[in-house]
PADOKE-921626 format. One record per atom (N, C-alpha, C, O): x, y, z. Coordinates in steps of 0.05 Angstrom, whole numbers, plus 5000, padded with zeros to 4 digits. Layout:
// PADOKE-921626
XYZ/...
This chain:
// PADOKE-921626
971791395079/971891325051/973091045047/972290895029/975090985063/976390715060/974290505067/974190295054/972690555088/970690355095/968590325073/967690105068/967790545061/965890535040/966990385016/965590225003/969490435009/970790294986/970889994992/970489834974/971489925017/971589645024/968789515022/968589285013/966689655031/963989555028/963289504999/961989304992/963989694981/963389664953/964789424941/963589274926/967389384949/968789154938/967688894948/967388704932/966888884973/965688634984/963088574971/962488344964/961388784967/958788744955/959088644926/957588474917/961088754912/961488664885/962388374884/961488224866/964088294903/964988014903/962787824910/962587604899/960987904928/958787724937/956487714917/955287504914/955987934904/953587954887/953987894858/952087854843/956487874849/956987814821/956487524815/957787354826/954487464798/953787194792/955587074771/957087214757/955586804768/956986674746/955686754720/953286784718/957386804700/956486914675/955686684656/957386524649/953086674648/952286464629/952786554601/953586784596/952486374582/952686444554/950086574545/947886504555/950286774527/947986904516/947786844487/949586914472/945586724478/945286644451/943886864435/942386804416/944287114442/942987344429/944187594438/945887594457/943387824427/944288084436/942988154462/941088024471/944088364475/943088444501/940688634499/940988854488/938388554509/936088724511/935788814540/936388664558/934789064543/934389154570/931989014582/929788994570/932288904606/930088774620/928188974632/929089154646/925688944626/923689134636/921388984650/920988754646/919989144667/917589034679/915488984657/915489114636/913688804662/911788724641/909188624654/908988604679/907188574638/904688454647/904488164641/902388034648/906488044629/906387764621/908287594638/910687654641/907087384650/908687214668/909186944654/907386804646/911686884652/912586624640/913286434663/914986504679/912086204663/912686004683/913485744669/912485674648/915285604682/916085334673/914685124690/914985134715/913284944678/911784744693/913284484695/912684314713/915384444679/916984204681/918084104655/917684224634/919683894657/920883754634/919483484631/919083344651/918783404607/917283164603/918782914614/917482734624/921382914611/923082694623/925282824639/927482864628/924882884664/926883014681/929482844682/929382604680/931682994685/934282864687/936083014706/936183254706/937482864723/939282994742/941483144727/942683044709/941883394736/943883554723/942883744702/944283914691/940283714695/939083884675/936984064689/934983964698/937484324689/935584514702/934984734682/936684824668/932484824683/931585044665/929885224682/928285134698/930085484678/928385684691/927985924673/929485964655/925886074679/925386324666/926686544682/926486554706/928186724669/929686944682/928987214670/927787224648/929687424684/929387694675/926487754667/925887834645/924687714686/921787754683/920687594660/918787674647/921887354655/920887174634/921887244606/921087114587/923687444604/924687524577/926487314565/926687294541/927687144582/929486934572/929086674587/927986674609/929786464574/929986204587/932986154593/934686234578/933486014614/936185934622/936285634626/934785524642/938185504612/938585214614/941385164624/943285274613/941585004645/944184924656/944384624653/942584464660/946684534642/947084254636/949684154649/951884214640/949284004670/951583874684/951283564683/952283424700/949883474662/949383184660/951883034651/952082784655/953783174638/956083034627/955782964598/957682854586/953483014586/953082964557/951683204544/950783384558/951483204518/950383424503/947383434505/945983224506/946283684507/943383724507/942883944486/943984164488/941183884466/940584074445/937884214450/935984094461/937784464443/935284614442/934484634413/936084734396/932084554406/931184554378/929784814372/928484934389/930084914347/928985164338/926085144331/924684944335/925085364318/922185394312/921285194291/918885124290/923085104274/922384904254/923384634260/923484454243/924284594285/925284334294/928184294287/929284074292/929584494277/932384474270/934184504295/933284634314/936584394295/938384444317/939084744320/939784874300/938784844344/939185134349/941485174368/943385314361/941285064392/943485084412/944284804420/942684614420/946784774428/947884524437/949584584462/951784704459/948684504485/950084554510/951684294516/950484094524/954284304513/955984074516/957684104541/957684314553/959083884549/960683904573/962984114571/963984214591/963784184546/965984374543/964984654536/966584834530/962384704536/961384964530/958784964514/957584754510/957985204505/955385234491/955985304462/957685474456/954585164444/954985204415/952285294403/950185224412/952485454381/950185554367/950385484338/952585514326/948285384326/948185314298/947685564281/945585684282/949785654267/949485904251/947685864227/946986064214/946985624220/945085574198/942185544207/940485484192/941685604233/938985594244/937685864242/938786054252/935385884228/933986144228/933286244256/933186484261/932786064274/932086134302/934286294315/933786474332/936786234308/939086384319/938886684314/939886844330/937786754292/937587044284/934987164294/934987394303/932887014293/930287114303/930387164333/928987334343/932187024347/932387054376/934487254385/935087284408/935687394365/937687594373/936487824390/937887924407/933987884385/932588084401/929987974410/928987774399/928788094430/926288004441/924088014421/922187854422/924188214403/922088254383/922588104357/920888114339/924787964355/925387814331/925787974306/924787904284/927188204308/927388394286/929888354269/930288494249/931688164277/934188124262/933587974236/932287764237/934588074213/934087934187/935487664188/937687624199/934287464174/935387194172/936987184147/935887234125/939587114148/941187094123/940386864106/939086674115/941086874080/940186654061/941286374069/939886174063/943586364082/944686104088/943185964111/943485724115/941586114126/940186004150/937485894142/935586044140/937485634137/934985494130/934785244147/936785124154/932285174155/931984944173/933184684163/933984514179/933284644136/934184394125/937284384121/938284174114/938584604126/941484614122/942884444144/941984424166/945184334137/946784184156/947784374178/948584594173/947684284203/948584464225/951484544222/953184374215/951984794228/954784894229/955085024257/954085244262/956484884275/956584964303/958785164308/961085124298/958185374323/960185574331/959985594362/957785644373/962185564375/962185584404/961885874412/963486044404/959885934429/959386204438/960286254467/960386484476/960886034481/961686064509/962885804519/962185584508/964585814539/965585574552/963785494575/964285294589/961585644580/959685584602/957785364593/957085344570/956885214612/954885004607/952085114615/950184954619/951885374618/949285504623/948785704601/950585864594/946485694589/945885874566/943186004571/941385894582/942986254561/940486404562/939686494534/941486564518/937086484528/936286574502/933386674503/931786584519/932686854484/929986934480/928586704465/929786564449/925986664471/924486454457/921686554452/920186604471/920986594426/918386704419/916086514427/913786604429/916686264431/914586074438/913486134466/911286054473/915086274482/914186334510/913086614512/912286694534/913086774491/912387064493/909787124478/908886964462/908587354486/906387464471/907487654450/908387864457/907387574425/908787724403/906887914388/907888074373/904287884392/902388064378/902388344390/902888384413/901688534373/901488814382/898888844398/896888724392/898989014419/896689064435/896088854456/897588654458/893988904471/893288714493/892088464481/890888464460/892388234495/890887994487/887888044489/886988204505/886287914472/883387954472/882187904500/880388054508/883187704514/882087644541/882487884560/880687954575/884888004558/885488224576/883888474569/883088624586/883388514543/881788744535/878888714544/877688914552/877888474543/875088424551/874688434581/872688524591/876788344596/876488334625/879188404638/880688224646/879988664639/882588744648/882988734679/885088784689/880888654693/881088654722/882188394734/882588384758/882588184718/883587934729/885687814710/885987894687/887087614721/889187484705/887987284685/885787184689/889487234663/888487064642/890686874632/892986964628/890086624629/891986434617/891786464587/889686414575/894086534575/894086584546/894686324531/893386274510/896586164541/897085914527/898985744544/900385844561/899085484537/901185304546/903285294524/902585264500/905785304530/907885294510/909785064514/909984944535/911184994492/912984764492/915584844477/915384964456/917884784488/920384814475/921684544473/922284424494/922184434449/923284164446/926284154452/927784334444/927083944466/929983894472/930683624461/928883454454/933283574458/934083314447/936783224459/938583384462/936882974465/939382844473/939882614453/938382414454/941882644436/942382454415/939882424397/939182614383/938482194398/936182164381/933582184397/931382154386/933782224423/931482234441/930582524443/932082694452/928082574436/926882844438/924982854461/923382674465/925183064477/923283114499/922583404501/923483564484/920983484520/919883754520/920283904545/920083794567/920784164542/920684354564/917984484562/917184594541/916384484584/913684574583/913184804603/914484824623/911384984595/910785214612/908285344605/906785254587/907685574618/905285724613/905886024609/907986114618/904086164596/904286454592/901686574602/899486504592/901886764621/899486894632/899687194630/901887304630/897387324627/897287614629/896187684656/894187564665/897487874670/896587954697/895988254698/897388414686/893788324712/892988604713/894988764730/896288654747/895289024724/897289184739/896289234768/893889244773/898189274786/897389344814/896389634815/896689784796/895289704838/894289984842/896690154849/897590164872/897790294829/900190454834/899790674854/901590744869/897290784855/896891014874/897190934903/897891094920/896690674909/897090584936/899990594944/900690664967/901790524925/904690534931/905590824933/907390884949/904491004917/905291284919/904291394946/905591564959/901891304955/900991384981/902891285003/903391425022/903891044999/905790935018/908391095019/909591125040/909191194996/911591364995/911191615012/912891695028/908791745008/908191995023/908091945053/909192095069/906691725061/906491665089/909191605101/909891695123/910791445087/913491385096/915191625099/916591665120/915191805079/916792045080/915992235103/917692335117/913392275107/912492445128/913092335156/913992475174/912692065159/913191945184/916191945191/916892015214/917891885171/920691885176/921792165183/923492195200/920692365169/921592645175/920792725203/922392845217/918292655211/917392725238/919092585259/919792705279/919792335255/921492185274/924192315276/925292345298/925392375252/928092485253/928292765266/930192825279/926192925263/926193185275/925493175305/926493325321/923692985312/922892965340/924992825357/925592915379/926092605346/928092445361/930492415343/930592235326/932492585345/934792575328/936192305327/937492235307/936092155349/937391895349/935991695330/937191485324/933591755321/932291575302/933391585274/932691415258/935191775269/936391795242/937991545236/937891445213/939391435255/941091195250/939390955241/939990835221/937290875256/935690655247/934190715221/933790535205/933390965217/932091035191/934090995168/933290885147/936491085171/938491055150/939090755146/939590675123/939090595167/939490315164/937290185147/937890025129/934790245154/932590135139/932590225110/932190075091/933090485107/933190595080/935490475063/935090425039/937790435075/940090325060/939690035053/940589945032/938289885070/937889605064/935789565042/935689355029/933989755038/931889725019/932889694990/932089494978/934589874979/935589824952/937389574951/937589454930/938789504973/940389264973/938589014970/939288824956/936289024983/934288804980/933288784952/933188564940/932589014940/931589014912/933788914893/933188764874/936189004898/938488914881/938788614883/939288484862/938588504906/938888214910/936688064895/937287854883/934188154897/932088014883/932488024853/931787834839/933588234843/934088254814/936388074805/936287954784/938388044822/940587864816/939587574817/940287414800/937887514836/936787244838/934987174814/934586944808/933887374801/932287334777/933987314752/932887294730/936587324755/938387284732/939487544720/940887534701/938787774732/939788024721/942588084730/943587964749/943788274717/946488364724/946288524750/944188644756/948488524766/948388674791/947788974786/949389104773/945689084797/945089374793/946789544811/946089594834/949089624801/951089764818/949990024829/950790104851/948290164814/947290424825/945590374850/945790524869/943890164849/942390094873/944190024896/943690104919/946189864891/947989774912/949490014924/949690034949/950490194907/951990424918/950190614933/951090724954/947790654924/945990834938/945290714966/944990864985/944990454967/944490324993/946890345011/946590385035/949290315000/951790335017/952090625028/952990655051/951390825012/951591095022/949791145045/950491265065/947291035043/945391065065/946290905090/945990995112/947390665086/948290505108/950590655123/950790635148/952290785108/954490935121/953291165137/954491235158/951091285128/949791495144/948691395170/948291555189/948091135172/947191025198/949491025218/948991025242/951991025209/954291015227/955091305235/955391365258/955391475215/955991755220/954291925201/954191875177/952892135212/951092285195/951292585201/949392705211/953592705194/953593005195/951593115175/950992975155/950693355179/948393455162/948893445132/947093355118/951293525123/951693525094/951593245083/950393195062/952993055096/952992785086/950292655088/949492505070/948792725109/946092615111/944292705088/942792555077/944492965081/942993065058/943892935032/942192865016/946492895029/947492775004/946692485002/945692394981/946992335024/946192045024/943192015020/942391835005/941592185032/938692175029/937892235001/936092094990/939092434988/938492494960/939192274942/937592204924/941592144946/942391924929/940491684932/939791554913/939691634957/937791414962/935091464949/933991284936/934091704952/931391764941/931491754910/929591664898/933691864899/933791874870/934391604857/932891514840/936591474865/937391234852/936090984862/935890784848/935290984888/933890754899/930890774896/929490574900/929891014891/926991054890/925991154864/924491014850/926691404856/925491534833/926091374807/924291344791/928491274804/929191124780/927790854779/927890724758/926590764801/925390494801/922390504805/921190294810/921090734802/918290754807/916690614785/914190584788/917990524764/916590364744/915590094756/913989964743/916590024779/915589784792/912789814803/911389614807/911890054808/909190094819/906890004801/905089874811/906890084775/904590004758/904989744743/903289674727/907189594748/907689354733/906989104749/907589084772/905788914735/904988664748/907288474752/907488334773/909088454732/911288264733/913888424732/914388574713/915588384752/918088534754/920488354749/920288114753/922688474739/925188314736/926488264762/928788334766/925088124780/926088074807/924887824818/922587754812/926487674833/925487424845/923687494869/923887704881/921887304876/920187344899/917587494891/917187574868/915887544911/913387694906/913887974898/915688114907/912188074880/912488354870/912188554892/913488764891/910488504911/909988704932/912588754948/912888974959/914288554950/916788594966/918588794951/919888964964/918888764925/920488954910/919289234911/920789434913/916589254908/915389514910/915689644937/915989884939/915589484958/915989584985/918889694988/919289905000/920789554976/923589654978/923889924964/925190104974/922589964941/922690214927/921290434943/922190654945/918990364955/917490554971/919090654995/919190895000/920390475009/922090545032/924490715024/925090915037/925690645002/928090794993/927291074985/928691264993/925091114971/924291374963/923291544987/924091774989/921591425004/920491585026/922691645047/922891875055/924191455055/926291505075/928491675064/929591845078/929291625039/931291795027/930592085026/932192255033/928092145019/927192425019/927192545047/927892775051/926392375066/926392475094/929192535104/929592735118/931092355098/933892405107/935092645093/936492805106/934492685068/935492915054/934293175066/935793365071/931793175071/930493415083/931593465111/932093695119/931993255127/933093285154/935893405152/936593585168/937593305134/940293415131/940193715123/941793865134/938493785105/938294065096/937394245120/938494465124/935394155135/934394315158/936594345179/936794555192/938194135183/940294155203/942494345193/943594495209/943094345168/945094535157/944094815161/945594995168/941494855155/940395125159/940395215188/940995445194/939695035206/939795105234/942595165244/942995355259/944595015234/947295075242/948295345232/949795485245/947395415207/948195675196/946895905212/948096125214/944495865222/943096085237/944396135264/944296365274/945495925276/946595965303/949596025302/950796065323/950796045278/953596105276/954096395285/952596575277/956096445302/956596715311/957396905289/958896825271/956397155290/957097355270/959897465275/960797455298/961297565254/963997665257/964197895278/966197905292/962098075279/962298295298/962298185327/963698295344/960697975332/960497865359/963097755367/963997785390/964497615349/967097485354/969097705361/970697675379/969097925345/970998135350/970498275376/972498335391/967998315384/967498435410/968398265433/968098335456/
């Protein structure tokens, strides 16, 4: 247990990212069919970086230029100001309230009008800010007409622009919004079945294969957790802990612990993440197939380890000497 606690502490220290400012309330990041890409800044500048994070749900701007960079709102009004001493939000900007949620459902107060003089409120000491931006999203209900007409291939929905400003100079952040068809989820479920059956056969035929199986299974949710952190998400502690439990089973695997670790791996590293199978765009960095493979391995190997542990417990109970035999 001491070694497991040490692993958890080390993982938390290594995987906890620097906290940016959030210019809105917290929405749960979900898989989606819409891919947001940034194609560039009209006038690039050293120290100014922008990326799409959390499956494109937010934009993230980092400013280490040494001077102020403003993000302009939907009516061209000052919205955010990332300064050397932190991030400020204009409370008189209607965009500040429309961006509180991904769907723009927050009412705009009467004082928030585009022509009002800016009233800046510091929301963070960080020079990195994240915000929802409706200019980068598909806000209409239902599928785009292109996707409805031809759901079998990807479609470019639009090119988008978010205006930025440094003093009196205005420039643009540019990007694209695409709709992508869902992957074939049944293929990944087939992969889960094949993985589980193969891992179970290996563990029963060659008991020494349990250690490498537990190693592969434990690394799978750790890989998925890392890709989600790299995409700007919070560290998924449940994924990390389920991976650590399985990694510990690679070192020592008595039947009860093997069953427990396998069940935790299958449930928290697999079952709770199967939403990755039918989704085209995941809240994870890197190719989508890599994240889906991590979920497939966690679910299949976790189930196999759990079953192996249960069968070993049952076998041990059957060969246990009866009280009469001991007395005789």
